[in-house]
All heavy atoms as an XYZ file, in Angstrom:
703
protein
N      -0.905     27.152     42.274
C      -1.916     26.317     41.672
C      -1.675     26.333     40.144
O      -1.519     27.382     39.565
C      -3.289     26.867     41.993
C      -4.420     26.133     41.364
S      -5.963     26.962     41.625
C      -6.591     26.062     42.936
N      -1.712     25.121     39.445
C      -1.484     25.092     37.980
C      -2.634     25.727     37.248
O      -3.792     25.640     37.624
C      -1.312     23.648     37.687
C      -1.839     22.868     38.858
C      -1.851     23.796     40.062
N      -2.317     26.298     36.144
C      -3.322     26.894     35.317
C      -4.097     25.812     34.571
O      -3.506     24.833     34.148
C      -2.718     27.849     34.257
C      -2.029     29.065     34.834
C      -1.289     29.799     33.707
C      -3.090     29.965     35.488
N      -5.435     25.959     34.404
C      -6.147     24.941     33.656
C      -5.786     24.981     32.166
O      -5.584     26.034     31.617
C      -7.621     25.362     33.853
C      -7.595     26.749     34.307
C      -6.289     27.020     34.897
N      -5.606     23.777     31.657
C      -5.276     23.719     30.207
C      -6.520     23.690     29.368
O      -7.589     23.162     29.748
C      -4.459     22.457     29.934
O      -5.229     21.349     30.345
C      -3.166     22.476     30.682
N      -6.398     24.336     28.192
C      -7.580     24.366     27.312
C      -7.724     22.949     26.636
O      -6.750     22.389     26.188
C      -7.353     25.450     26.249
N      -8.933     22.539     26.571
C      -9.180     21.207     25.929
C      -9.329     21.461     24.429
O     -10.043     22.372     23.961
C     -10.503     20.608     26.440
C     -10.304     20.273     27.975
C     -10.792     19.388     25.684
C     -11.600     19.855     28.619
N      -8.579     20.702     23.647
C      -8.667     20.838     22.208
C     -10.039     20.351     21.734
O     -10.654     19.432     22.258
C      -7.559     19.956     21.568
N     -10.583     21.073     20.752
C     -11.911     20.759     20.279
C     -11.861     20.271     18.794
O     -10.880     20.541     18.111
C     -12.755     22.053     20.298
C     -13.046     22.555     21.712
C     -13.966     21.605     22.442
N     -14.161     21.997     23.800
C     -14.816     21.313     24.635
N     -15.355     20.182     24.260
N     -14.968     21.721     25.869
N     -12.881     19.593     18.363
C     -12.895     19.096     16.961
C     -13.041     20.246     16.048
O     -13.796     21.265     16.362
C     -14.076     18.099     16.868
S     -14.363     17.517     15.198
N     -12.379     20.173     14.873
C     -12.450     21.304     13.937
C     -13.816     21.367     13.265
O     -14.216     22.420     12.836
C     -11.382     21.071     12.882
N     -14.552     20.283     13.224
C     -15.887     20.211     12.559
C     -16.936     20.402     13.655
O     -17.864     21.210     13.421
C     -16.091     18.926     11.826
C     -17.456     18.877     11.201
C     -14.990     18.723     10.800
N     -16.896     19.657     14.644
C     -17.889     19.727     15.751
C     -17.293     20.404     16.961
O     -16.631     19.792     17.817
C     -18.427     18.320     16.163
C     -18.923     17.495     15.012
N     -18.120     16.461     14.439
C     -20.087     17.612     14.343
C     -18.880     15.976     13.462
N     -20.044     16.592     13.426
N     -17.400     21.705     17.065
C     -16.728     22.523     18.091
C     -17.142     22.194     19.487
O     -16.489     22.541     20.484
C     -16.817     24.003     17.804
C     -16.160     24.331     16.519
C     -16.437     25.773     16.022
O     -17.219     26.503     16.703
O     -15.907     26.111     15.036
N     -18.317     21.598     19.714
C     -18.749     21.173     21.062
C     -18.115     19.937     21.578
O     -18.236     19.632     22.699
C     -20.303     21.134     21.040
C     -20.934     19.951     20.435
C     -21.089     20.080     18.926
O     -20.519     21.038     18.263
N     -21.797     19.223     18.314
N     -17.477     19.153     20.716
C     -16.873     17.874     21.091
C     -15.382     17.995     21.330
O     -14.688     18.784     20.638
C     -17.128     16.862     20.009
C     -18.529     16.551     19.769
C     -18.725     15.512     18.710
N     -20.174     15.321     18.451
C     -20.619     14.610     17.462
N     -19.736     13.984     16.611
N     -21.914     14.447     17.244
N     -14.866     17.243     22.260
C     -13.396     17.229     22.522
C     -12.706     16.527     21.446
O     -13.238     15.648     20.765
C     -13.218     16.508     23.868
C     -14.488     15.709     24.036
C     -15.578     16.413     23.292
N     -11.455     16.929     21.169
C     -10.651     16.325     20.158
C     -10.236     14.888     20.584
O      -9.963     14.635     21.751
C      -9.432     17.160     19.828
N     -10.244     14.017     19.599
C      -9.794     12.623     19.859
C      -8.527     12.311     19.118
O      -7.689     11.527     19.581
C     -10.973     11.715     19.436
C     -10.675     10.223     19.427
C     -10.599      9.563     20.611
C     -10.385      9.523     18.268
C     -10.353      8.153     20.680
C     -10.096      8.205     18.266
C     -10.129      7.522     19.454
O      -9.828      6.188     19.505
N      -8.375     12.865     17.939
C      -7.168     12.531     17.140
C      -6.834     13.770     16.328
O      -7.569     14.780     16.295
C      -7.389     11.344     16.200
N      -5.684     13.730     15.567
C      -5.237     14.761     14.775
C      -4.991     14.191     13.357
O      -4.331     13.184     13.239
C      -3.974     15.419     15.281
C      -3.532     16.610     14.459
C      -2.295     17.263     15.078
N      -2.559     17.775     16.433
C      -2.971     19.024     16.701
N      -3.217     19.829     15.695
N      -3.198     19.452     17.886
N      -5.540     14.850     12.312
C      -5.303     14.422     10.954
C      -3.857     14.564     10.591
O      -3.210     15.606     10.809
C      -6.155     15.247      9.919
S      -5.895     14.874      8.244
N      -3.295     13.536     10.047
C      -1.840     13.500      9.729
C      -1.553     14.305      8.471
O      -0.402     14.534      8.161
C      -1.316     12.062      9.610
C      -1.182     11.393     10.914
S       0.101     12.204     11.846
C      -0.511     12.104     13.469
N      -2.532     14.726      7.636
C      -2.311     15.488      6.472
C      -2.402     16.957      6.752
O      -1.525     17.742      6.350
C      -3.242     15.057      5.344
O      -2.899     13.789      4.891
N      -3.522     17.360      7.316
C      -3.787     18.780      7.464
C      -3.669     19.292      8.937
O      -3.818     20.440      9.182
C      -5.229     19.181      6.968
S      -6.514     18.346      7.851
N      -3.479     18.364      9.877
C      -3.260     18.639     11.307
C      -4.505     19.139     12.016
O      -4.413     19.816     13.044
C      -2.086     19.603     11.509
N      -5.721     18.963     11.411
C      -6.896     19.374     12.091
C      -7.124     18.429     13.275
O      -6.847     17.227     13.187
C      -8.150     19.222     11.172
C      -8.239     20.275     10.105
C      -9.516     20.058      9.328
C      -9.597     20.968      8.145
N     -10.701     20.627      7.303
N      -7.735     18.952     14.347
C      -8.135     18.132     15.498
C      -9.489     17.589     15.193
O     -10.360     18.261     14.689
C      -8.116     18.950     16.813
O      -8.939     20.070     16.603
C      -6.707     19.344     17.204
N      -9.729     16.323     15.561
C     -10.917     15.607     15.185
C     -11.523     14.821     16.337
O     -10.784     14.377     17.186
C     -10.650     14.568     14.098
C      -9.869     15.078     12.855
C      -9.350     13.950     12.028
C     -10.789     15.959     12.038
N     -12.877     14.816     16.389
C     -13.537     14.008     17.416
C     -13.549     12.581     16.965
O     -13.126     12.240     15.826
C     -14.948     14.579     17.635
S     -16.104     14.414     16.244
N     -14.154     11.685     17.779
C     -14.237     10.297     17.397
C     -15.038     10.014     16.186
O     -14.743      9.185     15.390
C     -14.731      9.420     18.546
C     -13.745      9.265     19.659
C     -14.225      8.327     20.724
O     -15.467      8.282     21.012
N     -13.338      7.602     21.349
N     -16.040     10.802     15.898
C     -16.907     10.661     14.742
C     -16.204     11.047     13.488
O     -16.336     10.457     12.405
C     -18.187     11.420     14.865
C     -19.142     11.241     13.725
C     -20.399     12.072     13.929
O     -20.593     12.732     14.885
N     -21.242     11.934     12.896
N     -15.343     12.095     13.570
C     -14.649     12.618     12.351
C     -13.338     11.877     12.044
O     -12.898     11.923     10.874
C     -14.381     14.077     12.579
S     -15.849     15.113     12.671
N     -12.724     11.325     13.040
C     -11.397     10.719     12.818
C     -11.590      9.275     12.179
O     -12.392      8.477     12.670
C     -10.676     10.585     14.115
N     -10.867      9.029     11.105
C     -10.980      7.779     10.458
C      -9.533      7.210     10.272
O      -8.699      7.833      9.674
C     -11.565      7.905      9.073
O     -12.862      8.591      9.158
C     -11.749      6.578      8.348
N      -9.296      5.993     10.865
C      -7.932      5.413     10.673
C      -7.854      4.746      9.279
O      -8.767      4.020      8.856
C      -7.881      4.396     11.768
C      -9.293      3.966     12.076
C     -10.073      5.210     11.758
N      -6.732      4.924      8.608
C      -6.431      4.283      7.356
C      -4.988      3.904      7.372
O      -4.114      4.760      7.519
C      -6.818      5.137      6.189
C      -6.828      4.459      4.867
C      -7.396      3.185      4.620
C      -6.282      4.863      3.690
N      -7.201      2.925      3.340
C      -6.489      3.908      2.696
C      -5.539      5.988      3.279
C      -6.058      3.987      1.379
C      -5.115      6.079      1.959
C      -5.370      5.087      1.042
N      -4.722      2.569      7.306
C      -3.401      2.059      7.412
C      -2.638      2.512      8.691
O      -1.505      2.795      8.694
C      -2.565      2.418      6.170
C      -3.100      1.818      4.911
C      -2.285      2.206      3.644
O      -1.451      3.124      3.796
O      -2.598      1.598      2.620
N      -3.396      2.610      9.789
C      -2.894      2.915     11.058
C      -2.651      4.446     11.305
O      -2.057      4.799     12.301
N      -3.136      5.247     10.416
C      -2.898      6.721     10.570
C      -4.321      7.381     10.494
O      -5.184      6.972      9.738
C      -2.032      7.201      9.424
C      -0.669      6.564      9.467
C      -1.908      8.718      9.483
C       0.213      6.898      8.311
N      -4.461      8.411     11.390
C      -5.751      9.127     11.465
C      -5.838     10.219     10.351
O      -4.881     10.927     10.141
C      -5.921      9.769     12.789
C      -6.041      8.818     13.951
C      -5.041      8.489     14.807
C      -7.129      8.021     14.273
N      -5.450      7.513     15.714
C      -6.780      7.190     15.400
C      -8.425      7.900     13.770
C      -7.616      6.336     16.004
C      -9.281      7.003     14.376
C      -8.919      6.196     15.478
N      -7.034     10.310      9.717
C      -7.285     11.280      8.704
C      -8.636     11.902      8.892
O      -9.551     11.232      9.406
C      -7.224     10.679      7.273
C      -5.907     10.246      6.848
C      -5.547      8.905      6.881
C      -4.883     11.116      6.429
C      -4.259      8.452      6.507
C      -3.674     10.715      6.038
C      -3.312      9.367      6.086
O      -2.113      8.986      5.672
N      -8.841     13.164      8.433
C     -10.153     13.768      8.322
C     -10.811     13.275      7.051
O     -10.174     12.684      6.218
C     -10.118     15.296      8.471
S      -9.277     16.031      6.960
N     -12.097     13.519      6.928
C     -12.870     13.103      5.729
C     -12.312     13.622      4.437
O     -12.152     12.960      3.441
C     -14.293     13.385      5.891
N     -11.936     14.922      4.422
C     -11.451     15.564      3.221
C     -10.108     14.987      2.782
O      -9.926     14.663      1.604
N      -9.209     14.812      3.723
C      -7.879     14.283      3.363
C      -7.996     12.794      3.015
O      -7.230     12.329      2.096
C      -6.882     14.526      4.528
S      -6.515     16.233      4.856
N      -8.845     12.062      3.652
C      -8.965     10.692      3.308
C      -9.567     10.500      1.924
O      -9.108      9.626      1.140
C      -9.876     10.011      4.342
C      -9.997      8.516      4.230
C      -8.688      7.785      4.285
C     -10.962      7.925      5.287
N     -10.525     11.330      1.546
C     -11.111     11.267      0.171
C     -10.040     11.601     -0.824
O      -9.954     10.908     -1.840
C     -12.323     12.219      0.077
N      -9.250     12.553     -0.528
C      -8.151     12.933     -1.493
C      -7.117     11.786     -1.590
O      -6.660     11.541     -2.684
C      -7.444     14.253     -1.058
N      -6.817     11.187     -0.505
C      -5.849     10.101     -0.498
C      -6.418      8.885     -1.247
O      -5.684      8.241     -1.948
C      -5.496      9.697      0.928
C      -4.344      8.834      1.070
C      -3.770      8.895      2.445
C      -2.490      8.193      2.584
N      -1.350      8.814      1.936
N      -7.730      8.560     -1.081
C      -8.268      7.420     -1.806
C      -8.393      7.696     -3.330
O      -8.232      6.757     -4.083
C      -9.674      7.168     -1.261
C      -9.637      6.474      0.093
C     -11.025      6.232      0.490
N     -11.065      5.544      1.847
C     -12.101      5.488      2.635
N     -13.222      5.997      2.284
N     -12.017      4.837      3.754
N      -8.575      8.953     -3.676
C      -8.687      9.240     -5.095
C      -7.352      9.422     -5.777
O      -7.336      9.423     -7.053
C      -9.516     10.541     -5.279
C     -10.996     10.439     -4.902
O     -11.488      9.227     -4.872
O     -11.622     11.418     -4.645
N      -6.341      9.509     -5.008
C      -4.976      9.707     -5.585
C      -4.580      8.428     -6.381
O      -4.774      7.362     -5.939
C      -3.930     10.026     -4.535
N      -4.063      8.647     -7.571
C      -3.657      7.557     -8.429
C      -2.214      7.098     -8.010
O      -1.326      7.977     -7.888
C      -3.727      7.981     -9.914
C      -3.904      6.883    -10.822
C      -4.127      7.380    -12.208
C      -4.807      6.286    -12.990
N      -5.013      6.699    -14.354
N      -2.071      5.874     -7.886
C      -0.699      5.347     -7.508
C       0.044      5.044     -8.768
O      -0.414      4.306     -9.626
C      -0.864      4.050     -6.668
C       0.501      3.465     -6.370
C      -1.592      4.316     -5.375
N       1.171      5.702     -8.943
C       2.008      5.506    -10.144
C       2.872      4.259     -9.898
O       3.695      4.208     -8.943
C       2.816      6.700    -10.438
C       2.083      7.939    -10.789
C       1.422      7.817    -12.147
O       1.988      7.130    -13.037
O       0.353      8.349    -12.311
N       2.732      3.284    -10.729
C       3.575      2.059    -10.624
C       4.542      2.030    -11.796
O       4.153      2.304    -12.969
C       2.749      0.840    -10.598
C       1.795      0.867     -9.352
C       1.078     -0.476     -9.286
N      -0.053     -0.393     -8.400
C      -0.005     -0.754     -7.130
N       1.081     -1.286     -6.619
N      -1.045     -0.647     -6.353
N       5.750      1.635    -11.528
C       6.734      1.546    -12.625
C       6.489      0.316    -13.384
O       6.392     -0.788    -12.855
C       8.097      1.543    -11.954
O       9.094      1.319    -12.928
N       6.539      0.383    -14.731
C       6.474     -0.802    -15.528
C       7.755     -1.681    -15.535
O       7.759     -2.765    -15.974
C       6.205     -0.248    -17.010
C       6.740      1.102    -16.960
C       6.551      1.581    -15.544
N       8.863     -1.159    -14.970
C      10.094     -1.854    -14.923
C       9.945     -3.094    -14.114
O      10.503     -4.212    -14.434
C      11.155     -0.989    -14.380
N       9.183     -3.067    -12.971
C       9.023     -4.300    -12.168
C       8.231     -5.330    -12.899
O       8.561     -6.527    -12.771
C       8.289     -3.828    -10.886
C       8.510     -4.800     -9.765
C       8.217     -4.202     -8.459
N       6.814     -4.417     -8.131
C       6.264     -3.927     -7.025
N       6.968     -3.245     -6.192
N       4.971     -4.150     -6.797
N       7.259     -4.961    -13.698
C       6.511     -5.978    -14.456
C       7.386     -6.582    -15.530
O       7.350     -7.827    -15.703
C       5.286     -5.316    -15.140
N       8.208     -5.765    -16.242
C       9.071     -6.336    -17.190
C      10.160     -7.250    -16.586
O      10.594     -8.236    -17.192
C       9.762     -5.169    -18.033
C       8.826     -4.620    -19.046
C       8.233     -3.412    -19.005
C       8.371     -5.299    -20.247
N       7.429     -3.249    -20.065
C       7.489     -4.382    -20.847
C       8.566     -6.541    -20.820
C       6.839     -4.689    -22.054
C       7.918     -6.843    -21.974
C       7.061     -5.925    -22.588
N      10.615     -6.872    -15.464
C      11.573     -7.715    -14.746
C      10.995     -9.125    -14.415
O      11.608    -10.168    -14.604
C      12.043     -7.071    -13.453
C      13.103     -7.787    -12.642
C      14.379     -7.949    -13.460
C      13.420     -7.095    -11.292
N       9.700     -9.145    -13.993
C       9.023    -10.390    -13.723
C       8.864    -11.250    -15.042
O       9.067    -12.445    -14.958
N       8.558    -10.581    -16.098
C       8.346    -11.271    -17.355
C       9.713    -11.887    -17.807
O       9.773    -13.025    -18.214
C       7.762    -10.354    -18.418
C       7.947    -10.979    -19.823
C       6.362     -9.984    -18.128
N      10.771    -11.094    -17.642
C      12.102    -11.575    -18.059
C      12.530    -12.770    -17.181
O      13.023    -13.789    -17.725
C      13.119    -10.448    -17.967
N      12.335    -12.703    -15.862
C      12.684    -13.817    -15.024
C      11.810    -15.012    -15.347
O      12.437    -16.161    -15.362
C      12.463    -13.421    -13.578
C      13.769    -13.161    -12.816
C      13.911    -11.716    -12.585
C      13.732    -13.911    -11.545
N      10.607    -14.901    -15.603
C       9.785    -16.050    -15.908
C      10.215    -16.652    -17.257
O      10.225    -17.893    -17.421
C       8.259    -15.619    -15.973
C       7.243    -16.649    -16.000
C       7.326    -17.531    -14.774
C       5.859    -16.064    -16.130
N      10.498    -15.824    -18.213
C      10.975    -16.311    -19.498
C      12.314    -17.142    -19.390
O      12.428    -18.158    -19.968
C      11.192    -15.134    -20.464
O       9.953    -14.499    -20.674
N      13.212    -16.596    -18.563
C      14.479    -17.291    -18.352
C      14.291    -18.608    -17.729
O      14.965    -19.576    -17.984
C      15.465    -16.435    -17.602
C      16.061    -15.200    -18.365
C      16.814    -14.300    -17.410
C      16.887    -15.653    -19.494
N      13.365    -18.616    -16.753
C      13.033    -19.889    -16.006
C      12.519    -20.939    -17.022
O      12.953    -22.097    -17.004
C      12.094    -19.645    -14.919
O      12.608    -18.644    -14.034
C      11.732    -20.921    -14.164
N      11.574    -20.490    -17.884
C      11.023    -21.448    -18.880
C      12.078    -21.908    -19.874
O      12.104    -23.096    -20.272
C       9.807    -20.841    -19.564
C       8.570    -20.848    -18.804
C       7.758    -19.754    -18.700
C       8.214    -21.938    -17.966
C       6.578    -19.736    -17.968
C       7.036    -21.976    -17.235
C       6.276    -20.861    -17.221
N      12.955    -20.988    -20.281
C      14.030    -21.377    -21.208
C      14.950    -22.423    -20.552
O      15.384    -23.377    -21.167
C      14.820    -20.166    -21.654
C      14.109    -19.281    -22.658
C      14.947    -18.029    -22.833
C      13.974    -19.980    -23.964
N      15.326    -22.205    -19.301
C      16.241    -23.122    -18.544
C      15.581    -24.478    -18.420
O      16.168    -25.496    -18.709
C      16.543    -22.531    -17.188
C      17.354    -23.437    -16.359
C      18.722    -23.637    -16.562
C      16.787    -24.142    -15.332
C      19.480    -24.540    -15.748
C      17.435    -24.981    -14.492
C      18.856    -25.182    -14.777
O      19.563    -26.074    -13.969
N      14.352    -24.441    -17.989
C      13.573    -25.728    -17.807
C      13.396    -26.478    -19.133
O      13.463    -27.652    -19.246
C      12.243    -25.546    -17.111
C      12.358    -25.070    -15.629
C      10.980    -24.802    -15.098
C      13.058    -26.129    -14.792
N      13.105    -25.701    -20.218
C      12.905    -26.271    -21.546
C      14.232    -26.897    -22.007
O      14.210    -28.015    -22.626
N      15.364    -26.279    -21.765
C      16.666    -26.817    -22.175
C      16.902    -28.142    -21.382
O      17.408    -29.123    -21.928
C      17.786    -25.843    -21.909
N      16.582    -28.210    -20.084
C      16.757    -29.419    -19.307
C      15.908    -30.558    -19.848
O      16.389    -31.678    -19.912
C      16.477    -29.156    -17.854
C      17.225    -28.012    -17.190
C      18.512    -28.461    -16.677
N      18.345    -29.552    -15.698
C      19.249    -29.968    -14.877
N      20.378    -29.423    -14.913
N      19.088    -30.994    -14.101
N      14.732    -30.213    -20.218
C      13.819    -31.248    -20.749
C      14.302    -31.733    -22.080
O      14.298    -32.970    -22.353
C      12.341    -30.677    -20.937
C      11.468    -31.560    -21.679
C      11.749    -30.422    -19.520
N      14.848    -30.875    -22.845
C      15.383    -31.297    -24.175
C      16.615    -32.205    -23.994
O      16.771    -33.187    -24.771
C      15.836    -30.035    -24.988
C      14.616    -29.217    -25.507
S      13.494    -30.188    -26.495
C      14.405    -30.327    -28.003
N      17.430    -31.961    -23.040
C      18.583    -32.797    -22.726
C      18.108    -34.192    -22.330
O      18.587    -35.228    -22.828
C      19.507    -32.146    -21.693
C      20.535    -33.200    -21.148
C      20.164    -30.979    -22.232
N      17.189    -34.290    -21.463
C      16.606    -35.609    -20.993
C      15.923    -36.277    -22.212
O      16.105    -37.510    -22.339
C      15.688    -35.421    -19.821
C      16.380    -35.198    -18.563
C      16.630    -34.003    -17.966
C      17.054    -36.138    -17.740
N      17.318    -34.153    -16.797
C      17.665    -35.497    -16.636
C      17.185    -37.569    -17.854
C      18.371    -36.149    -15.672
C      17.900    -38.196    -16.865
C      18.514    -37.516    -15.783
N      15.136    -35.540    -22.940
C      14.481    -36.199    -24.052
C      15.454    -36.716    -25.069
O      15.286    -37.850    -25.654
C      13.487    -35.184    -24.683
N      16.490    -35.998    -25.364
C      17.507    -36.455    -26.370
C      18.223    -37.708    -25.834
O      18.603    -38.581    -26.608
C      18.426    -35.376    -26.755
O      19.175    -34.906    -25.627
N      18.469    -37.758    -24.545
C      19.141    -38.895    -23.919
C      18.213    -40.091    -24.016
O      18.681    -41.259    -24.327
C      19.532    -38.610    -22.501
N      16.978    -39.963    -23.797
C      15.979    -41.047    -23.947
C      15.891    -41.563    -25.358
O      15.877    -42.741    -25.624
C      14.647    -40.682    -23.372
C      14.507    -40.558    -21.875
C      13.131    -39.984    -21.558
C      14.661    -41.893    -21.242
N      15.857    -40.631    -26.301
C      15.703    -41.017    -27.690
C      16.985    -41.742    -28.201
O      16.908    -42.702    -28.883
C      15.410    -39.715    -28.600
C      15.534    -40.036    -30.080
C      13.984    -39.238    -28.288
N      18.184    -41.200    -27.791
C      19.414    -41.815    -28.163
C      19.555    -43.239    -27.624
O      20.154    -44.079    -28.248
C      20.599    -40.962    -27.712
N      18.997    -43.425    -26.464
C      19.115    -44.754    -25.817
C      18.103    -45.764    -26.460
O      18.362    -46.971    -26.465
C      18.697    -44.662    -24.304
C      19.243    -45.807    -23.534
O      20.222    -46.430    -23.872
O      18.519    -46.151    -22.522
N      17.096    -45.265    -27.125
C      16.129    -46.108    -27.834
C      16.730    -46.671    -29.102
O      16.359    -47.774    -29.540
C      14.824    -45.405    -28.084
C      13.929    -45.046    -26.892
C      12.762    -44.247    -27.351
C      13.487    -46.311    -26.116
N      17.597    -45.984    -29.778
C      18.118    -46.418    -31.058
C      19.467    -47.014    -30.956
O      20.388    -46.833    -30.566
C      18.124    -45.257    -32.108
C      16.734    -44.762    -32.378
C      16.232    -43.574    -31.877
C      15.871    -45.549    -33.149
C      15.000    -43.109    -32.206
C      14.603    -45.106    -33.470
C      14.169    -43.867    -32.998
């Protein structure tokens, strides 16, 4: 006869069975304590820390966007100048 397996319990509510496991601290959580965020289960403490964490963004991506936009405007401006000079030359 197989041995009965122990049912995992919630780390906060010990009378409730576990529903999920926090992916940061590995606590077992009941349905009330488990919160999905971006498809991953978290406990309240880890989720609060994750929400408060500041995301560092590189300014290089912003500068690259500005440079590409500037080059596009310069290219289009040169094309407009060529067409405008052709029209003016044809008028005289």
